[in-house]
Every structure is written in C-alpha cells, then in structure tokens.
MMTF fields as JSON, N, C-alpha, C and O atoms, coordinates in Angstrom:
{
  "mmtfVersion": "1.0.0",
  "mmtfProducer": "UNKNOWN",
  "numBonds": 507,
  "numAtoms": 508,
  "numGroups": 127,
  "numChains": 1,
  "numModels": 1,
  "chainsPerModel": [1],
  "groupsPerChain": [127],
  "chainIdList": ["A"],
  "bondAtomList": [4, 2, 8, 6, 12, 10, 16, 14, 20, 18, 24, 22, 28, 26, 32, 30, 36, 34, 40, 38, 44, 42, 48, 46, 52, 50, 56, 54, 60, 58, 64, 62, 68, 66, 72, 70, 76, 74, 80, 78, 84, 82, 88, 86, 92, 90, 96, 94, 100, 98, 104, 102, 108, 106, 112, 110, 116, 114, 120, 118, 124, 122, 128, 126, 132, 130, 136, 134, 140, 138, 144, 142, 148, 146, 152, 150, 156, 154, 160, 158, 164, 162, 168, 166, 172, 170, 176, 174, 180, 178, 184, 182, 188, 186, 192, 190, 196, 194, 200, 198, 204, 202, 208, 206, 212, 210, 216, 214, 220, 218, 224, 222, 228, 226, 232, 230, 236, 234, 240, 238, 244, 242, 248, 246, 252, 250, 256, 254, 260, 258, 264, 262, 268, 266, 272, 270, 276, 274, 280, 278, 284, 282, 288, 286, 292, 290, 296, 294, 300, 298, 304, 302, 308, 306, 312, 310, 316, 314, 320, 318, 324, 322, 328, 326, 332, 330, 336, 334, 340, 338, 344, 342, 348, 346, 352, 350, 356, 354, 360, 358, 364, 362, 368, 366, 372, 370, 376, 374, 380, 378, 384, 382, 388, 386, 392, 390, 396, 394, 400, 398, 404, 402, 408, 406, 412, 410, 416, 414, 420, 418, 424, 422, 428, 426, 432, 430, 436, 434, 440, 438, 444, 442, 448, 446, 452, 450, 456, 454, 460, 458, 464, 462, 468, 466, 472, 470, 476, 474, 480, 478, 484, 482, 488, 486, 492, 490, 496, 494, 500, 498, 504, 502],
  "bondOrderList": [1, 1, 1, 1, 1, 1, 1, 1, 1, 1, 1, 1, 1, 1, 1, 1, 1, 1, 1, 1, 1, 1, 1, 1, 1, 1, 1, 1, 1, 1, 1, 1, 1, 1, 1, 1, 1, 1, 1, 1, 1, 1, 1, 1, 1, 1, 1, 1, 1, 1, 1, 1, 1, 1, 1, 1, 1, 1, 1, 1, 1, 1, 1, 1, 1, 1, 1, 1, 1, 1, 1, 1, 1, 1, 1, 1, 1, 1, 1, 1, 1, 1, 1, 1, 1, 1, 1, 1, 1, 1, 1, 1, 1, 1, 1, 1, 1, 1, 1, 1, 1, 1, 1, 1, 1, 1, 1, 1, 1, 1, 1, 1, 1, 1, 1, 1, 1, 1, 1, 1, 1, 1, 1, 1, 1, 1],
  "groupList": [{"groupName": "MET", "atomNameList": ["N", "CA", "C", "O"], "elementList": ["N", "C", "C", "O"], "formalChargeList": [0, 0, 0, 0], "bondAtomList": [1, 0, 2, 1, 3, 2], "bondOrderList": [1, 1, 2], "singleLetterCode": "M", "chemCompType": "L-PEPTIDE LINKING"}, {"groupName": "GLY", "atomNameList": ["N", "CA", "C", "O"], "elementList": ["N", "C", "C", "O"], "formalChargeList": [0, 0, 0, 0], "bondAtomList": [1, 0, 2, 1, 3, 2], "bondOrderList": [1, 1, 2], "singleLetterCode": "G", "chemCompType": "PEPTIDE LINKING"}, {"groupName": "ILE", "atomNameList": ["N", "CA", "C", "O"], "elementList": ["N", "C", "C", "O"], "formalChargeList": [0, 0, 0, 0], "bondAtomList": [1, 0, 2, 1, 3, 2], "bondOrderList": [1, 1, 2], "singleLetterCode": "I", "chemCompType": "L-PEPTIDE LINKING"}, {"groupName": "ASP", "atomNameList": ["N", "CA", "C", "O"], "elementList": ["N", "C", "C", "O"], "formalChargeList": [0, 0, 0, 0], "bondAtomList": [1, 0, 2, 1, 3, 2], "bondOrderList": [1, 1, 2], "singleLetterCode": "D", "chemCompType": "L-PEPTIDE LINKING"}, {"groupName": "LEU", "atomNameList": ["N", "CA", "C", "O"], "elementList": ["N", "C", "C", "O"], "formalChargeList": [0, 0, 0, 0], "bondAtomList": [1, 0, 2, 1, 3, 2], "bondOrderList": [1, 1, 2], "singleLetterCode": "L", "chemCompType": "L-PEPTIDE LINKING"}, {"groupName": "VAL", "atomNameList": ["N", "CA", "C", "O"], "elementList": ["N", "C", "C", "O"], "formalChargeList": [0, 0, 0, 0], "bondAtomList": [1, 0, 2, 1, 3, 2], "bondOrderList": [1, 1, 2], "singleLetterCode": "V", "chemCompType": "L-PEPTIDE LINKING"}, {"groupName": "ALA", "atomNameList": ["N", "CA", "C", "O"], "elementList": ["N", "C", "C", "O"], "formalChargeList": [0, 0, 0, 0], "bondAtomList": [1, 0, 2, 1, 3, 2], "bondOrderList": [1, 1, 2], "singleLetterCode": "A", "chemCompType": "L-PEPTIDE LINKING"}, {"groupName": "SER", "atomNameList": ["N", "CA", "C", "O"], "elementList": ["N", "C", "C", "O"], "formalChargeList": [0, 0, 0, 0], "bondAtomList": [1, 0, 2, 1, 3, 2], "bondOrderList": [1, 1, 2], "singleLetterCode": "S", "chemCompType": "L-PEPTIDE LINKING"}, {"groupName": "HIS", "atomNameList": ["N", "CA", "C", "O"], "elementList": ["N", "C", "C", "O"], "formalChargeList": [0, 0, 0, 0], "bondAtomList": [1, 0, 2, 1, 3, 2], "bondOrderList": [1, 1, 2], "singleLetterCode": "H", "chemCompType": "L-PEPTIDE LINKING"}, {"groupName": "LYS", "atomNameList": ["N", "CA", "C", "O"], "elementList": ["N", "C", "C", "O"], "formalChargeList": [0, 0, 0, 0], "bondAtomList": [1, 0, 2, 1, 3, 2], "bondOrderList": [1, 1, 2], "singleLetterCode": "K", "chemCompType": "L-PEPTIDE LINKING"}, {"groupName": "PRO", "atomNameList": ["N", "CA", "C", "O"], "elementList": ["N", "C", "C", "O"], "formalChargeList": [0, 0, 0, 0], "bondAtomList": [1, 0, 2, 1, 3, 2], "bondOrderList": [1, 1, 2], "singleLetterCode": "P", "chemCompType": "L-PEPTIDE LINKING"}, {"groupName": "THR", "atomNameList": ["N", "CA", "C", "O"], "elementList": ["N", "C", "C", "O"], "formalChargeList": [0, 0, 0, 0], "bondAtomList": [1, 0, 2, 1, 3, 2], "bondOrderList": [1, 1, 2], "singleLetterCode": "T", "chemCompType": "L-PEPTIDE LINKING"}, {"groupName": "TRP", "atomNameList": ["N", "CA", "C", "O"], "elementList": ["N", "C", "C", "O"], "formalChargeList": [0, 0, 0, 0], "bondAtomList": [1, 0, 2, 1, 3, 2], "bondOrderList": [1, 1, 2], "singleLetterCode": "W", "chemCompType": "L-PEPTIDE LINKING"}, {"groupName": "GLN", "atomNameList": ["N", "CA", "C", "O"], "elementList": ["N", "C", "C", "O"], "formalChargeList": [0, 0, 0, 0], "bondAtomList": [1, 0, 2, 1, 3, 2], "bondOrderList": [1, 1, 2], "singleLetterCode": "Q", "chemCompType": "L-PEPTIDE LINKING"}, {"groupName": "GLU", "atomNameList": ["N", "CA", "C", "O"], "elementList": ["N", "C", "C", "O"], "formalChargeList": [0, 0, 0, 0], "bondAtomList": [1, 0, 2, 1, 3, 2], "bondOrderList": [1, 1, 2], "singleLetterCode": "E", "chemCompType": "L-PEPTIDE LINKING"}, {"groupName": "TYR", "atomNameList": ["N", "CA", "C", "O"], "elementList": ["N", "C", "C", "O"], "formalChargeList": [0, 0, 0, 0], "bondAtomList": [1, 0, 2, 1, 3, 2], "bondOrderList": [1, 1, 2], "singleLetterCode": "Y", "chemCompType": "L-PEPTIDE LINKING"}, {"groupName": "ASN", "atomNameList": ["N", "CA", "C", "O"], "elementList": ["N", "C", "C", "O"], "formalChargeList": [0, 0, 0, 0], "bondAtomList": [1, 0, 2, 1, 3, 2], "bondOrderList": [1, 1, 2], "singleLetterCode": "N", "chemCompType": "L-PEPTIDE LINKING"}, {"groupName": "CYS", "atomNameList": ["N", "CA", "C", "O"], "elementList": ["N", "C", "C", "O"], "formalChargeList": [0, 0, 0, 0], "bondAtomList": [1, 0, 2, 1, 3, 2], "bondOrderList": [1, 1, 2], "singleLetterCode": "C", "chemCompType": "L-PEPTIDE LINKING"}, {"groupName": "ARG", "atomNameList": ["N", "CA", "C", "O"], "elementList": ["N", "C", "C", "O"], "formalChargeList": [0, 0, 0, 0], "bondAtomList": [1, 0, 2, 1, 3, 2], "bondOrderList": [1, 1, 2], "singleLetterCode": "R", "chemCompType": "L-PEPTIDE LINKING"}, {"groupName": "PHE", "atomNameList": ["N", "CA", "C", "O"], "elementList": ["N", "C", "C", "O"], "formalChargeList": [0, 0, 0, 0], "bondAtomList": [1, 0, 2, 1, 3, 2], "bondOrderList": [1, 1, 2], "singleLetterCode": "F", "chemCompType": "L-PEPTIDE LINKING"}],
  "groupTypeList": [0, 1, 2, 1, 3, 1, 4, 5, 6, 2, 7, 3, 3, 8, 9, 3, 3, 10, 4, 11, 2, 7, 3, 6, 0, 9, 3, 5, 3, 7, 9, 6, 12, 13, 13, 6, 0, 3, 4, 14, 0, 3, 7, 0, 15, 7, 16, 13, 5, 12, 14, 4, 5, 3, 4, 10, 14, 1, 5, 9, 10, 2, 1, 17, 9, 12, 2, 15, 9, 18, 9, 18, 1, 5, 6, 1, 18, 5, 14, 11, 15, 9, 6, 18, 4, 5, 6, 9, 1, 15, 11, 13, 9, 14, 1, 2, 3, 15, 14, 14, 11, 19, 7, 10, 5, 6, 0, 4, 9, 7, 2, 17, 2, 4, 19, 2, 2, 0, 4, 13, 15, 4, 19, 16, 2, 15, 15],
  "groupIdList": [1, 2, 3, 4, 5, 6, 7, 8, 9, 10, 11, 12, 13, 14, 15, 16, 17, 18, 19, 20, 21, 22, 23, 24, 25, 26, 27, 28, 29, 30, 31, 32, 33, 34, 35, 36, 37, 38, 39, 40, 41, 42, 43, 44, 45, 46, 47, 48, 49, 50, 51, 52, 53, 54, 55, 56, 57, 58, 59, 60, 61, 62, 63, 64, 65, 66, 67, 68, 69, 70, 71, 72, 73, 74, 75, 76, 77, 78, 79, 80, 81, 82, 83, 84, 85, 86, 87, 88, 89, 90, 91, 92, 93, 94, 95, 96, 97, 98, 99, 100, 101, 102, 103, 104, 105, 106, 107, 108, 109, 110, 111, 112, 113, 114, 115, 116, 117, 118, 119, 120, 121, 122, 123, 124, 125, 126, 127],
  "secStructList": [7, 7, 6, 6, 7, 7, 3, 3, 3, 7, 7, 7, 1, 1, 7, 7, 7, 7, 1, 1, 2, 2, 2, 2, 2, 2, 1, 1, 1, 6, 2, 2, 2, 2, 2, 2, 2, 2, 2, 2, 2, 2, 2, 2, 2, 2, 6, 6, 7, 7, 7, 7, 7, 7, 7, 7, 6, 6, 7, 7, 7, 7, 7, 3, 3, 3, 3, 3, 3, 3, 3, 3, 7, 6, 6, 1, 7, 3, 3, 3, 3, 3, 3, 3, 3, 3, 3, 7, 4, 4, 4, 7, 7, 5, 6, 6, 6, 5, 1, 7, 7, 7, 7, 7, 7, 7, 7, 2, 2, 2, 2, 2, 2, 2, 2, 2, 2, 2, 2, 2, 6, 6, 7, 7, 7, 7, 7],
  "xCoordList": [5.197, 4.481, 4.52, 5.476, 3.554, 3.651, 3.601, 3.797, 3.379, 3.517, 1.634, 0.639, 1.637, 0.364, -0.36, -1.577, 0.594, 0.041, 0.007, 1.014, -1.222, -1.474, -1.347, -2.423, -0.523, -0.318, 0.481, 1.445, -0.296, 0.195, 0.215, -0.752, 1.533, 1.658, 1.247, 1.656, 0.39, -0.299, -0.931, -1.18, -1.255, -2.089, -3.402, -3.688, -4.223, -5.12, -6.001, -5.726, -6.673, -7.686, -8.465, -8.655, -8.961, -9.772, -11.09, -12.082, -10.934, -12.214, -12.354, -11.447, -13.667, -14.179, -13.897, -14.064, -13.517, -13.263, -14.384, -15.513, -13.88, -15.179, -15.769, -14.916, -16.906, -17.568, -17.551, -17.58, -17.513, -18.058, -16.848, -15.931, -16.867, -15.884, -16.141, -15.234, -17.7, -18.203, -17.778, -17.336, -17.987, -17.512, -15.777, -15.29, -15.155, -13.763, -13.261, -12.343, -13.855, -13.68, -14.624, -14.547, -15.364, -15.943, -15.377, -15.43, -14.192, -13.686, -12.502, -12.121, -11.899, -11.099, -9.906, -9.407, -9.398, -8.342, -8.452, -7.348, -9.423, -9.726, -8.267, -8.007, -7.475, -6.4, -5.362, -4.867, -5.186, -4.748, -5.426, -4.703, -6.687, -7.517, -7.057, -6.472, -7.275, -6.895, -5.767, -5.843, -4.535, -3.48, -3.286, -2.472, -3.986, -3.947, -4.402, -3.87, -5.904, -6.414, -5.508, -5.586, -4.581, -3.829, -2.771, -2.631, -2.201, -1.232, -1.684, -0.992, -2.902, -3.41, -3.618, -3.071, -4.492, -4.502, -3.254, -3.303, -2.025, -0.923, -0.206, 0.262, -0.453, -0.198, -0.634, 0.145, -2.274, -2.642, -2.241, -1.992, -2.159, -1.67, -0.396, -0.082, 0.61, 2.232, 2.235, 3.191, 1.198, 1.185, 0.357, 0.197, -0.195, -1.288, -2.266, -2.292, -2.908, -3.885, -5.071, -5.54, -5.391, -6.604, -6.432, -5.821, -6.882, -7.246, -8.481, -9.536, -8.152, -9.645, -10.094, -9.295, -11.273, -11.82, -13.17, -13.729, -13.539, -15.04, -15.97, -15.519, -17.251, -17.962, -19.01, -19.728, -18.883, -19.61, -21.241, -21.616, -21.925, -23.379, -24.285, -24.222, -25.079, -25.977, -25.393, -25.872, -24.369, -23.621, -23.4, -22.817, -23.821, -23.73, -22.142, -21.749, -21.395, -20.336, -20.101, -20.739, -19.544, -19.054, -18.841, -18.029, -19.798, -18.965, -17.661, -17.078, -17.391, -16.222, -16.841, -17.934, -15.668, -16.187, -14.832, -14.007, -14.604, -13.274, -13.403, -14.361, -12.701, -12.523, -11.418, -10.48, -11.571, -10.678, -10.531, -11.308, -9.166, -8.474, -7.792, -6.979, -8.075, -6.716, -5.921, -6.414, -4.694, -4.0, -2.985, -2.199, -3.311, -3.253, -1.803, -1.576, -0.938, 0.241, 0.17, -0.804, 1.262, 0.647, -0.031, -0.941, 0.6, 0.091, -1.143, -1.363, -2.336, -2.982, -3.412, -4.511, -2.348, -2.451, -2.387, -1.759, -3.019, -2.99, -1.35, -0.74, -0.725, 0.52, 0.209, 0.793, -1.041, -1.127, -2.517, -3.258, -3.108, -4.059, -4.004, -3.223, -4.902, -4.881, -6.277, -7.405, -6.056, -7.156, -7.138, -6.112, -8.192, -8.066, -9.473, -10.441, -9.48, -10.297, -10.857, -10.167, -12.051, -12.196, -13.55, -14.471, -13.61, -14.769, -15.676, -15.445, -17.102, -18.079, -18.565, -19.599, -17.827, -17.722, -19.058, -19.53, -19.588, -20.914, -21.903, -22.658, -21.994, -23.007, -23.018, -23.951, -21.566, -21.372, -22.088, -22.46, -22.292, -23.632, -22.584, -21.7, -22.715, -21.988, -22.355, -23.514, -21.65, -21.874, -22.103, -21.931, -22.535, -22.869, -21.57, -20.908, -21.036, -19.921, -18.683, -17.637, -18.611, -17.179, -17.614, -18.787, -16.865, -16.736, -16.369, -16.925, -15.443, -14.433, -13.899, -13.957, -13.345, -12.676, -11.445, -11.391, -10.305, -9.028, -8.688, -9.026, -8.08, -7.618, -6.38, -6.425, -4.809, -3.567, -3.803, -4.533, -3.124, -3.07, -1.633, -0.975, -1.087, 0.426, 0.413, -0.225, 1.009, 1.166, 1.883, 2.686, 1.608, 2.468, 3.731, 4.735, 3.864, 5.32, 6.204, 7.385, 5.679, 6.644, 6.971, 8.143, 6.137, 6.323, 7.87, 8.944, 7.538, 8.93, 10.337, 11.437, 9.756, 11.14, 11.743, 12.97, 10.838, 11.376, 12.261, 13.222, 11.91, 12.382, 13.598, 14.347, 13.736, 14.792, 15.889, 16.999, 15.523, 16.504, 16.954, 18.113, 15.903, 16.209, 17.513, 18.587, 17.057, 18.051, 19.477, 20.486, 19.49, 20.714, 21.461, 22.669, 20.885, 22.023, 21.898, 22.242, 21.366, 21.29, 20.878, 21.434, 19.718, 19.165, 18.401, 17.94, 18.345, 17.035, 15.801, 15.329, 15.324, 13.775, 12.91, 12.899, 12.179, 11.695, 10.102, 9.616, 9.38, 7.949, 7.319, 6.089],
  "yCoordList": [3.941, 4.422, 6.137, 6.856, 6.437, 8.047, 8.787, 8.13, 10.042, 11.216, 10.925, 10.734, 10.963, 10.981, 9.664, 9.524, 8.652, 7.261, 6.688, 6.459, 6.535, 6.09, 4.532, 4.064, 3.75, 2.364, 1.998, 2.545, 0.759, -0.166, -1.414, -1.817, -2.361, -3.697, -4.402, -4.201, -5.366, -6.547, -7.346, -7.019, -8.623, -9.702, -10.172, -10.161, -10.59, -11.323, -12.451, -12.482, -12.987, -13.802, -13.16, -11.964, -13.651, -12.686, -12.408, -13.136, -10.921, -10.232, -9.183, -8.94, -8.526, -7.591, -6.136, -6.018, -5.132, -3.81, -3.567, -4.001, -2.522, -2.219, -0.657, 0.185, -0.423, 0.56, 1.915, 3.025, 1.842, 3.105, 3.16, 2.344, 4.315, 4.298, 3.388, 2.721, 3.198, 2.636, 0.995, 0.2, 0.638, -0.96, -0.986, -1.983, 0.026, 0.033, -0.123, -0.902, 0.614, 0.563, -0.804, -1.026, -1.504, -3.165, -3.722, -4.72, -3.764, -4.627, -5.382, -4.804, -6.774, -7.241, -6.361, -5.97, -6.012, -5.129, -3.868, -3.437, -3.18, -1.599, -1.408, -0.414, -1.66, -0.563, -0.417, 0.679, -1.387, -1.231, -0.055, 0.736, -0.013, 1.041, 2.194, 3.039, 2.417, 3.399, 4.266, 5.47, 3.384, 3.787, 4.223, 5.011, 3.697, 4.361, 5.457, 6.284, 5.693, 6.761, 7.791, 8.831, 7.877, 8.592, 8.889, 10.061, 8.075, 8.56, 9.145, 9.741, 8.921, 9.669, 11.431, 12.365, 11.485, 12.982, 13.076, 14.297, 12.889, 13.181, 14.179, 15.309, 13.028, 13.519, 14.65, 15.593, 14.866, 15.926, 17.117, 18.147, 17.04, 18.313, 18.498, 19.681, 17.537, 17.996, 18.467, 19.18, 18.127, 18.555, 19.716, 19.958, 20.464, 21.691, 21.239, 21.906, 20.248, 19.798, 20.898, 21.3, 21.256, 22.224, 23.359, 23.073, 24.397, 25.498, 25.844, 26.229, 25.627, 25.872, 27.387, 28.306, 27.47, 28.925, 28.944, 27.985, 30.111, 30.267, 29.665, 29.73, 29.105, 29.005, 30.219, 30.699, 30.529, 31.632, 31.423, 30.252, 32.157, 32.113, 31.758, 32.301, 30.629, 30.09, 29.422, 29.443, 28.637, 27.93, 26.572, 26.503, 25.503, 24.174, 23.624, 23.664, 23.087, 22.496, 21.189, 20.144, 21.32, 19.471, 18.81, 19.144, 17.479, 16.093, 15.785, 16.198, 14.927, 13.845, 12.332, 12.14, 11.277, 10.045, 9.318, 9.716, 8.204, 7.536, 6.183, 5.46, 5.785, 5.189, 4.068, 4.591, 2.634, 1.627, 0.724, 0.566, 0.054, -0.482, -1.792, -1.632, -2.902, -3.843, -4.285, -4.931, -3.865, -3.858, -5.403, -5.609, -6.074, -7.633, -7.844, -7.177, -8.974, -9.347, -10.414, -11.166, -10.597, -11.591, -13.115, -13.65, -13.741, -14.578, -14.299, -14.957, -13.258, -13.093, -12.379, -11.945, -12.437, -11.805, -10.615, -10.005, -9.961, -8.312, -8.084, -8.809, -6.959, -6.329, -5.095, -4.795, -4.257, -3.026, -2.807, -3.708, -1.857, -1.23, 0.341, 1.15, 0.626, 2.003, 2.845, 2.429, 3.656, 4.764, 6.003, 6.678, 6.452, 7.644, 8.661, 8.279, 9.536, 10.45, 11.467, 12.402, 11.152, 12.038, 12.667, 12.249, 13.855, 14.745, 14.244, 13.783, 14.557, 14.137, 14.957, 15.527, 15.293, 16.191, 16.295, 17.316, 14.822, 14.783, 15.809, 16.289, 16.241, 17.046, 18.729, 19.532, 18.875, 20.209, 20.554, 19.793, 22.027, 22.563, 23.355, 23.97, 23.319, 24.206, 25.843, 25.956, 27.105, 28.167, 28.662, 29.823, 27.541, 27.578, 27.258, 28.206, 26.26, 25.66, 25.815, 25.768, 26.002, 26.182, 26.699, 26.531, 27.32, 28.062, 27.49, 27.641, 26.836, 25.893, 24.633, 24.225, 23.946, 22.705, 22.817, 23.476, 22.106, 21.829, 20.574, 19.801, 20.145, 18.861, 19.086, 19.757, 18.441, 18.728, 17.998, 17.007, 18.488, 17.705, 17.88, 18.841, 16.788, 16.929, 17.088, 16.249, 18.007, 18.616, 17.384, 16.82, 16.833, 16.08, 16.771, 16.058, 17.87, 18.602, 18.636, 18.783, 18.47, 18.679, 17.051, 16.729, 16.247, 14.994, 14.882, 14.621, 15.169, 15.043, 15.483, 14.932, 17.023, 17.664, 16.875, 16.844, 16.076, 15.239, 13.972, 13.621, 13.261, 12.503, 12.713, 11.786, 13.887, 14.399, 14.517, 13.991, 15.128, 15.387, 14.038, 13.799, 13.146, 11.702, 11.084, 10.591, 11.281, 10.366, 11.458, 11.023, 12.451, 13.391, 13.102, 13.337, 12.637, 12.275, 10.527, 9.831, 9.946, 8.565, 7.854, 6.957, 8.511, 7.99, 6.812, 7.053, 5.519, 4.191, 4.487, 5.457, 3.959, 4.429, 3.06, 2.318, 2.796, 1.329, 1.582, 2.544, 0.796, 0.383, -0.721, -0.733],
  "zCoordList": [-6.485, -5.713, -5.82, -5.532, -6.184, -6.591, -5.401, -4.379, -5.267, -4.578, -3.794, -4.493, -2.652, -2.094, -2.111, -1.993, -2.283, -2.269, -0.668, 0.002, -0.277, 0.977, 1.171, 1.543, 1.055, 1.396, 2.61, 3.146, 2.928, 4.25, 3.743, 3.095, 4.007, 3.733, 4.583, 5.727, 4.357, 5.032, 4.129, 2.968, 4.758, 3.826, 4.283, 5.48, 3.365, 4.038, 2.848, 1.649, 3.262, 2.18, 1.316, 1.533, 0.396, -0.762, -0.135, -0.182, 0.632, 1.277, 0.152, -0.644, 0.149, -0.771, -0.129, 1.085, -0.816, -0.515, 0.24, 0.007, 1.593, 1.864, 1.158, 0.876, 0.963, 0.197, 1.254, 0.722, 2.445, 3.149, 4.211, 4.117, 5.405, 6.164, 7.054, 7.553, 7.451, 8.656, 8.187, 9.016, 6.735, 6.273, 6.802, 7.335, 6.594, 6.935, 8.325, 8.582, 9.235, 10.633, 11.403, 12.611, 10.593, 11.096, 10.884, 11.604, 9.694, 8.862, 9.805, 10.823, 9.407, 10.223, 10.18, 11.235, 8.985, 8.641, 9.418, 9.75, 9.789, 10.28, 10.581, 9.902, 11.015, 11.884, 10.266, 10.004, 9.496, 8.292, 7.337, 6.731, 7.265, 6.644, 7.289, 6.612, 8.849, 9.378, 8.949, 8.702, 8.882, 8.666, 7.172, 6.69, 6.753, 5.042, 4.832, 4.092, 5.722, 5.59, 6.172, 5.519, 7.286, 8.033, 6.761, 6.413, 6.229, 5.048, 3.828, 3.003, 3.791, 2.683, 3.041, 2.455, 4.073, 4.595, 5.137, 4.987, 5.699, 5.741, 4.36, 4.216, 3.568, 1.786, 1.675, 1.532, 1.722, 1.221, 1.91, 1.284, 3.249, 3.918, 3.57, 3.432, 3.344, 3.179, 1.559, 1.254, 0.398, -0.437, -1.046, -2.242, 0.154, 0.192, -1.122, -2.156, -0.963, -1.624, -1.948, -3.013, -0.379, -0.314, 0.855, 1.885, 0.694, 1.617, 2.266, 1.76, 3.573, 4.365, 3.953, 3.771, 3.858, 3.836, 4.597, 5.13, 4.543, 5.223, 3.877, 2.733, 4.169, 3.236, 3.128, 4.005, 1.903, 1.65, 2.051, 2.119, 2.237, 2.783, 1.184, 0.081, 1.698, 0.478, -0.161, -1.294, -0.072, -0.85, -0.234, 0.848, -0.841, -0.221, -0.863, -2.03, 0.437, 0.164, -0.675, -0.551, -1.148, -2.301, -1.231, -0.369, -1.188, -0.144, -0.758, -1.76, 0.166, -0.443, 0.161, 0.693, -0.136, 0.344, 0.184, -0.637, 1.011, 1.21, 0.016, 0.289, -1.096, -1.915, -1.019, -0.417, -0.97, -0.408, -1.578, -2.519, -1.294, -2.328, -1.669, -0.759, -2.061, -1.597, -2.894, -3.819, -2.824, -3.848, -3.473, -2.549, -4.339, -4.499, -5.576, -6.586, -5.012, -5.845, -6.769, -6.745, -7.734, -8.511, -8.0, -8.635, -6.688, -5.949, -5.387, -4.371, -5.841, -5.337, -3.693, -3.346, -3.027, -1.773, -1.717, -2.581, -0.685, -0.471, -0.157, 0.628, -0.896, -0.451, 0.407, 1.448, -0.319, 0.407, 0.82, 0.427, 1.512, 1.621, 1.181, 1.683, 0.225, -0.167, 0.041, -0.225, 0.382, 0.76, 0.076, 0.151, -0.638, -1.025, -1.124, -1.783, -0.648, -0.242, -1.604, -2.011, -2.14, -3.335, -3.28, -2.579, -4.187, -3.94, -5.048, -6.166, -4.169, -5.355, -6.074, -5.727, -7.508, -8.124, -9.045, -9.546, -9.139, -9.863, -9.399, -10.244, -8.017, -7.448, -8.131, -8.154, -8.666, -9.15, -10.294, -11.188, -10.179, -11.386, -12.102, -11.505, -13.429, -14.096, -13.815, -13.414, -13.93, -13.793, -12.265, -11.893, -11.414, -9.643, -9.352, -8.929, -9.448, -8.721, -9.491, -8.844, -10.842, -11.61, -12.702, -13.035, -13.349, -14.773, -15.909, -16.997, -15.679, -16.579, -16.218, -15.058, -17.21, -16.463, -17.213, -18.251, -16.656, -17.049, -17.207, -16.311, -18.152, -18.301, -18.989, -20.02, -18.413, -19.299, -20.393, -20.374, -21.575, -22.724, -23.083, -22.685, -23.961, -23.996, -25.588, -26.223, -26.203, -27.457, -27.978, -27.235, -29.446, -30.142, -30.438, -30.414, -30.68, -30.689, -29.845, -30.159, -28.268, -27.447, -27.191, -26.994, -27.195, -27.234, -27.862, -27.319, -29.135, -29.894, -29.575, -29.588, -29.204, -28.81, -27.78, -27.692, -26.8, -25.667, -26.161, -25.477, -27.407, -27.774, -28.716, -29.024, -29.121, -30.044, -28.549, -28.62, -27.45, -26.342, -25.795, -25.455, -25.737, -25.328, -26.298, -25.955, -27.345, -28.518, -28.573, -29.129, -28.155, -28.356, -27.15, -27.123, -26.195, -24.684, -24.775, -23.82, -26.037, -25.991, -24.752, -24.117, -24.566, -23.227, -24.15, -25.265, -23.509, -24.012, -24.123, -23.53, -24.642, -24.662, -24.675, -25.657, -23.474, -23.775, -23.87, -23.274, -24.55, -24.559, -24.479, -24.518]
}
C-alpha cells in the first residue's frame, strides 16, 4: 500500500463497483465507501496535494470525480474498498488551462548507475 491509499478492509459477495458518489452512498457498503473517501481526503491534506486559491475571473474550474474499486483477494472476496478523487483533466484546453505537460522518465544511464551501486553493496536483485 503506497502513500495516499484510502483502503478499508471488509468483505462481500461479487458486487459491481459504484460509478458515482450517489451510487456509493446507496450501496450496501456505503459506510466502507465513506471511510475510504475519508482516508483519501486525509491523505491528500497530509500530502499537501493542492492549495486553495481564489478562482480568477472568467476561469472555469476543472471538475473532479470519485472512482471506486473493490480490491479482491485470491479467493475472490473483497479485501479492501478503495476510493480515489481524480481531476477531469479531459476538460482542459492547451494554452488556456495549461502551458506544458510533464512526465517523469528515468534515463537508462541512471538505472545503470543504480544497478552498479546495488552490486557494489551486494544487494540481491529480484525480477
């Protein structure tokens, strides 16, 4: 489980994941969904994911939506409920909402250096 994972351990039979917040709140497991959303929001606050600012005049804010997923174990039973708050980035327009995009990419040279350091200290490499 990584930083920011909003997970709640519970179990159910094979149910479909909710598509909207109102579906989640009407679901039999609404308390588990609410707890997963609370964990996600707490994680976002503690990791300072955003900064609240005044909306500039004439600018339309980018919306967001909750994504819900029941995480199942090997036996097919629900082990955790996961809720993610995501931006509706598809509504953005280049030059208006953003100027450039960034995608982190590891250089092959950097990876080679990490392998050399690992071998130097005799760390085991599993793949």
